[in-house]
VEXTOR-815932 format. One record per residue (C-alpha): residue number from 1; residue in one letter; x, y, z negated. Coordinates in steps of 0.25 Angstrom, whole numbers. Layout:
<rs>
+-----+---------+-------+-------+-------+
: num : residuo :  east : north :    up :
+-----+---------+-------+-------+-------+
: NUM :       A :     X :     Y :     Z :
...
+-----+---------+-------+-------+-------+
</rs>
This chain:
<rs>
+-----+---------+-------+-------+-------+
: num : residuo :  east : north :    up :
+-----+---------+-------+-------+-------+
:   1 :       M :   116 :    38 :   104 :
:   2 :       T :   118 :    44 :    90 :
:   3 :       R :   111 :    57 :    95 :
:   4 :       L :    99 :    48 :   100 :
:   5 :       R :    99 :    41 :    87 :
:   6 :       N :    98 :    54 :    79 :
:   7 :       Y :    87 :    59 :    88 :
:   8 :       F :    79 :    46 :    86 :
:   9 :       L :    81 :    47 :    71 :
:  10 :       A :    76 :    61 :    71 :
:  11 :       G :    64 :    58 :    79 :
:  12 :       L :    61 :    46 :    70 :
:  13 :       I :    61 :    55 :    58 :
:  14 :       V :    51 :    64 :    64 :
:  15 :       C :    42 :    54 :    70 :
:  16 :       A :    42 :    43 :    60 :
:  17 :       P :    35 :    51 :    49 :
:  18 :       L :    25 :    57 :    59 :
:  19 :       A :    22 :    43 :    64 :
:  20 :       I :    20 :    36 :    50 :
:  21 :       T :    12 :    48 :    45 :
:  22 :       A :     3 :    47 :    58 :
:  23 :       Y :     2 :    32 :    56 :
:  24 :       L :    -2 :    33 :    42 :
:  25 :       V :   -13 :    44 :    44 :
:  26 :       W :   -18 :    36 :    56 :
:  27 :       S :   -19 :    23 :    48 :
:  28 :       F :   -26 :    30 :    36 :
:  29 :       I :   -36 :    37 :    46 :
:  30 :       H :   -39 :    23 :    52 :
:  31 :       W :   -40 :    16 :    39 :
:  32 :       V :   -51 :    27 :    34 :
:  33 :       D :   -58 :    26 :    47 :
:  34 :       G :   -59 :    11 :    46 :
:  35 :       W :   -65 :    12 :    32 :
:  36 :       V :   -75 :    24 :    35 :
:  37 :       K :   -80 :    23 :    49 :
:  38 :       P :   -88 :    10 :    48 :
:  39 :       Y :   -97 :    17 :    37 :
:  40 :       I :   -99 :    29 :    46 :
:  41 :       P :  -113 :    29 :    53 :
:  42 :       V :  -112 :    26 :    68 :
:  43 :       R :  -118 :    39 :    72 :
:  44 :       Y :  -108 :    47 :    64 :
:  45 :       N :   -96 :    38 :    69 :
:  46 :       P :   -89 :    45 :    81 :
:  47 :       D :   -82 :    32 :    85 :
:  48 :       N :   -96 :    27 :    89 :
:  49 :       Y :   -98 :    37 :   100 :
:  50 :       L :   -84 :    42 :   104 :
:  51 :       P :   -75 :    34 :   113 :
:  52 :       F :   -64 :    34 :   103 :
:  53 :       A :   -63 :    32 :    88 :
:  54 :       V :   -61 :    45 :    79 :
:  55 :       P :   -50 :    43 :    70 :
:  56 :       G :   -51 :    49 :    56 :
:  57 :       F :   -67 :    50 :    57 :
:  58 :       G :   -68 :    40 :    45 :
:  59 :       L :   -58 :    48 :    37 :
:  60 :       I :   -65 :    61 :    39 :
:  61 :       V :   -78 :    54 :    35 :
:  62 :       A :   -71 :    48 :    23 :
:  63 :       L :   -66 :    62 :    18 :
:  64 :       M :   -80 :    68 :    20 :
:  65 :       M :   -86 :    57 :    12 :
:  66 :       I :   -76 :    57 :     1 :
:  67 :       T :   -78 :    72 :     0 :
:  68 :       L :   -93 :    71 :     0 :
:  69 :       V :   -92 :    61 :   -12 :
:  70 :       G :   -83 :    70 :   -19 :
:  71 :       F :   -93 :    81 :   -17 :
:  72 :       L :  -105 :    73 :   -22 :
:  73 :       A :   -97 :    67 :   -34 :
:  74 :       A :   -94 :    82 :   -38 :
:  75 :       N :  -108 :    86 :   -41 :
:  76 :       F :  -117 :    81 :   -52 :
:  77 :       I :  -125 :    71 :   -44 :
:  78 :       G :  -113 :    65 :   -38 :
:  79 :       R :  -106 :    63 :   -51 :
:  80 :       A :  -119 :    56 :   -56 :
:  81 :       I :  -118 :    46 :   -44 :
:  82 :       V :  -104 :    44 :   -46 :
:  83 :       H :  -105 :    41 :   -61 :
:  84 :       S :  -117 :    32 :   -58 :
:  85 :       G :  -108 :    24 :   -48 :
:  86 :       E :   -97 :    23 :   -58 :
:  87 :       R :  -106 :    18 :   -68 :
:  88 :       V :  -110 :     7 :   -59 :
:  89 :       V :   -95 :     4 :   -55 :
:  90 :       G :   -92 :     4 :   -70 :
:  91 :       R :  -101 :    -8 :   -72 :
:  92 :       I :   -93 :   -17 :   -62 :
:  93 :       P :   -82 :   -25 :   -68 :
:  94 :       L :   -68 :   -23 :   -62 :
:  95 :       V :   -73 :   -12 :   -52 :
:  96 :       T :   -75 :    -2 :   -63 :
:  97 :       N :   -60 :    -3 :   -67 :
:  98 :       L :   -56 :    -2 :   -53 :
:  99 :       Y :   -65 :    10 :   -50 :
: 100 :       G :   -61 :    17 :   -63 :
: 101 :       G :   -46 :    15 :   -61 :
: 102 :       L :   -47 :    20 :   -47 :
: 103 :       K :   -55 :    32 :   -50 :
: 104 :       K :   -46 :    36 :   -61 :
: 105 :       I :   -34 :    35 :   -52 :
: 106 :       F :   -40 :    43 :   -41 :
: 107 :       S :   -45 :    54 :   -51 :
: 108 :       T :   -32 :    55 :   -57 :
: 109 :       V :   -24 :    56 :   -44 :
: 110 :       L :   -34 :    65 :   -37 :
: 111 :       A :   -37 :    74 :   -49 :
: 112 :       N :   -22 :    77 :   -51 :
: 113 :       R :   -17 :    76 :   -37 :
: 114 :       S :   -10 :    89 :   -37 :
: 115 :       D :    -1 :    86 :   -49 :
: 116 :       L :    -1 :    70 :   -49 :
: 117 :       F :    14 :    70 :   -49 :
: 118 :       Q :    20 :    83 :   -54 :
: 119 :       R :    35 :    81 :   -54 :
: 120 :       V :    47 :    72 :   -51 :
: 121 :       G :    57 :    66 :   -60 :
: 122 :       L :    68 :    56 :   -63 :
: 123 :       V :    67 :    45 :   -73 :
: 124 :       E :    79 :    35 :   -76 :
: 125 :       W :    73 :    22 :   -71 :
: 126 :       P :    74 :    10 :   -70 :
: 127 :       R :    87 :    11 :   -78 :
: 128 :       R :    97 :    21 :   -83 :
: 129 :       G :   104 :    28 :   -72 :
: 130 :       L :    93 :    26 :   -62 :
: 131 :       W :    83 :    37 :   -59 :
: 132 :       S :    70 :    36 :   -53 :
: 133 :       I :    61 :    47 :   -47 :
: 134 :       V :    47 :    48 :   -54 :
: 135 :       L :    35 :    57 :   -52 :
: 136 :       I :    29 :    64 :   -64 :
: 137 :       P :    14 :    65 :   -64 :
: 138 :       R :     5 :    74 :   -72 :
: 139 :       Q :     7 :    69 :   -87 :
: 140 :       Q :    -5 :    66 :   -96 :
: 141 :       P :    -5 :    61 :  -110 :
: 142 :       T :    -6 :    45 :  -111 :
: 143 :       E :    -5 :    34 :  -121 :
: 144 :       I :     8 :    30 :  -114 :
: 145 :       N :    14 :    44 :  -118 :
: 146 :       E :    10 :    42 :  -132 :
: 147 :       A :    15 :    28 :  -134 :
: 148 :       L :    29 :    32 :  -129 :
: 149 :       S :    29 :    46 :  -136 :
: 150 :       E :    36 :    40 :  -149 :
: 151 :       K :    47 :    32 :  -141 :
: 152 :       E :    50 :    41 :  -129 :
: 153 :       G :    44 :    55 :  -133 :
: 154 :       K :    36 :    62 :  -122 :
: 155 :       T :    34 :    53 :  -110 :
: 156 :       I :    29 :    55 :   -96 :
: 157 :       A :    23 :    47 :   -85 :
: 158 :       V :    31 :    46 :   -72 :
: 159 :       F :    29 :    38 :   -59 :
: 160 :       R :    41 :    31 :   -53 :
: 161 :       P :    38 :    29 :   -38 :
: 162 :       I :    44 :    18 :   -30 :
: 163 :       S :    52 :    22 :   -18 :
: 164 :       P :    48 :    22 :    -7 :
: 165 :       N :    33 :    18 :   -10 :
: 166 :       I :    31 :    29 :   -20 :
: 167 :       T :    16 :    26 :   -22 :
: 168 :       T :    21 :    14 :   -32 :
: 169 :       G :    30 :    16 :   -44 :
: 170 :       Y :    30 :    16 :   -59 :
: 171 :       I :    23 :    24 :   -69 :
: 172 :       M :    33 :    26 :   -81 :
: 173 :       S :    32 :    34 :   -94 :
: 174 :       V :    45 :    40 :   -97 :
: 175 :       A :    50 :    50 :  -107 :
: 176 :       E :    49 :    64 :  -102 :
: 177 :       K :    64 :    67 :  -106 :
: 178 :       D :    68 :    55 :   -96 :
: 179 :       V :    62 :    62 :   -84 :
: 180 :       I :    70 :    71 :   -76 :
: 181 :       P :    61 :    80 :   -67 :
: 182 :       L :    65 :    84 :   -53 :
: 183 :       K :    61 :    96 :   -45 :
: 184 :       M :    57 :    88 :   -32 :
: 185 :       S :    43 :    87 :   -29 :
: 186 :       I :    34 :    75 :   -29 :
: 187 :       E :    34 :    75 :   -13 :
: 188 :       E :    50 :    76 :   -13 :
: 189 :       A :    50 :    64 :   -23 :
: 190 :       A :    40 :    56 :   -15 :
: 191 :       R :    49 :    58 :    -2 :
: 192 :       F :    61 :    55 :    -9 :
: 193 :       L :    55 :    42 :   -14 :
: 194 :       I :    48 :    38 :    -1 :
: 195 :       S :    61 :    40 :     7 :
: 196 :       A :    69 :    32 :    -3 :
: 197 :       G :    78 :    44 :    -6 :
: 198 :       L :    80 :    48 :     8 :
: 199 :       V :    72 :    61 :     7 :
: 200 :       T :    78 :    69 :    -4 :
: 201 :       P :    72 :    81 :   -11 :
: 202 :       D :    79 :    95 :   -10 :
: 203 :       E :    93 :    95 :   -16 :
: 204 :       D :    89 :   106 :   -25 :
: 205 :       T :    79 :    97 :   -33 :
: 206 :       K :    85 :    95 :   -46 :
: 207 :       P :    81 :    89 :   -60 :
: 208 :       V :    74 :   100 :   -68 :
: 209 :       G :    75 :    94 :   -82 :
: 210 :       K :    65 :    88 :   -91 :
: 211 :       V :    50 :    86 :   -86 :
: 212 :       E :    42 :    98 :   -89 :
: 213 :       K :    30 :    96 :   -98 :
: 214 :       D :    16 :    95 :   -92 :
: 215 :       R :     7 :   107 :   -94 :
+-----+---------+-------+-------+-------+
</rs>
């Protein structure tokens, strides 16, 4: 019975991640298809003349359309059309604030996707003696840094994710001297947090001193 239990657990470790990944990908494909396929002309929708539905066709069309919009927006005429549309949106109350905020978020994230988070560190939080893992993003001068400079010296912004849902957390401004950087990568820190500490980074990962200054 012990051997059978071990075999079952080993199989579960192999099958569960595959099954969950396949389910999430399949659900995403169906979600996109449900949004896009109703807008595809009947003559171009293979579901109308094939005996079975083609999963992912809506996703392919969506990717092509997004790429086409990006191509048009990159030239002079496209930029003029986009600016005209933004001026119209800017005259609509509430909508202009929502659109402006979302555009800034997407522009910042996608423009700096390669170095959105650069390092991992430790911060003594929520009280002395307790340490939390934080992600250190690319630093930019802000009013917050200036306001804290006299009292705390040089401060940096860090993101303190909440385990196991690391998409939520806290943005904190802390003194640079109070952050202990780690050698572990962003991916290793994410796995450690999502697994609630069960998946640990390599043992040779050690603190490396103070946070290096951004170039």
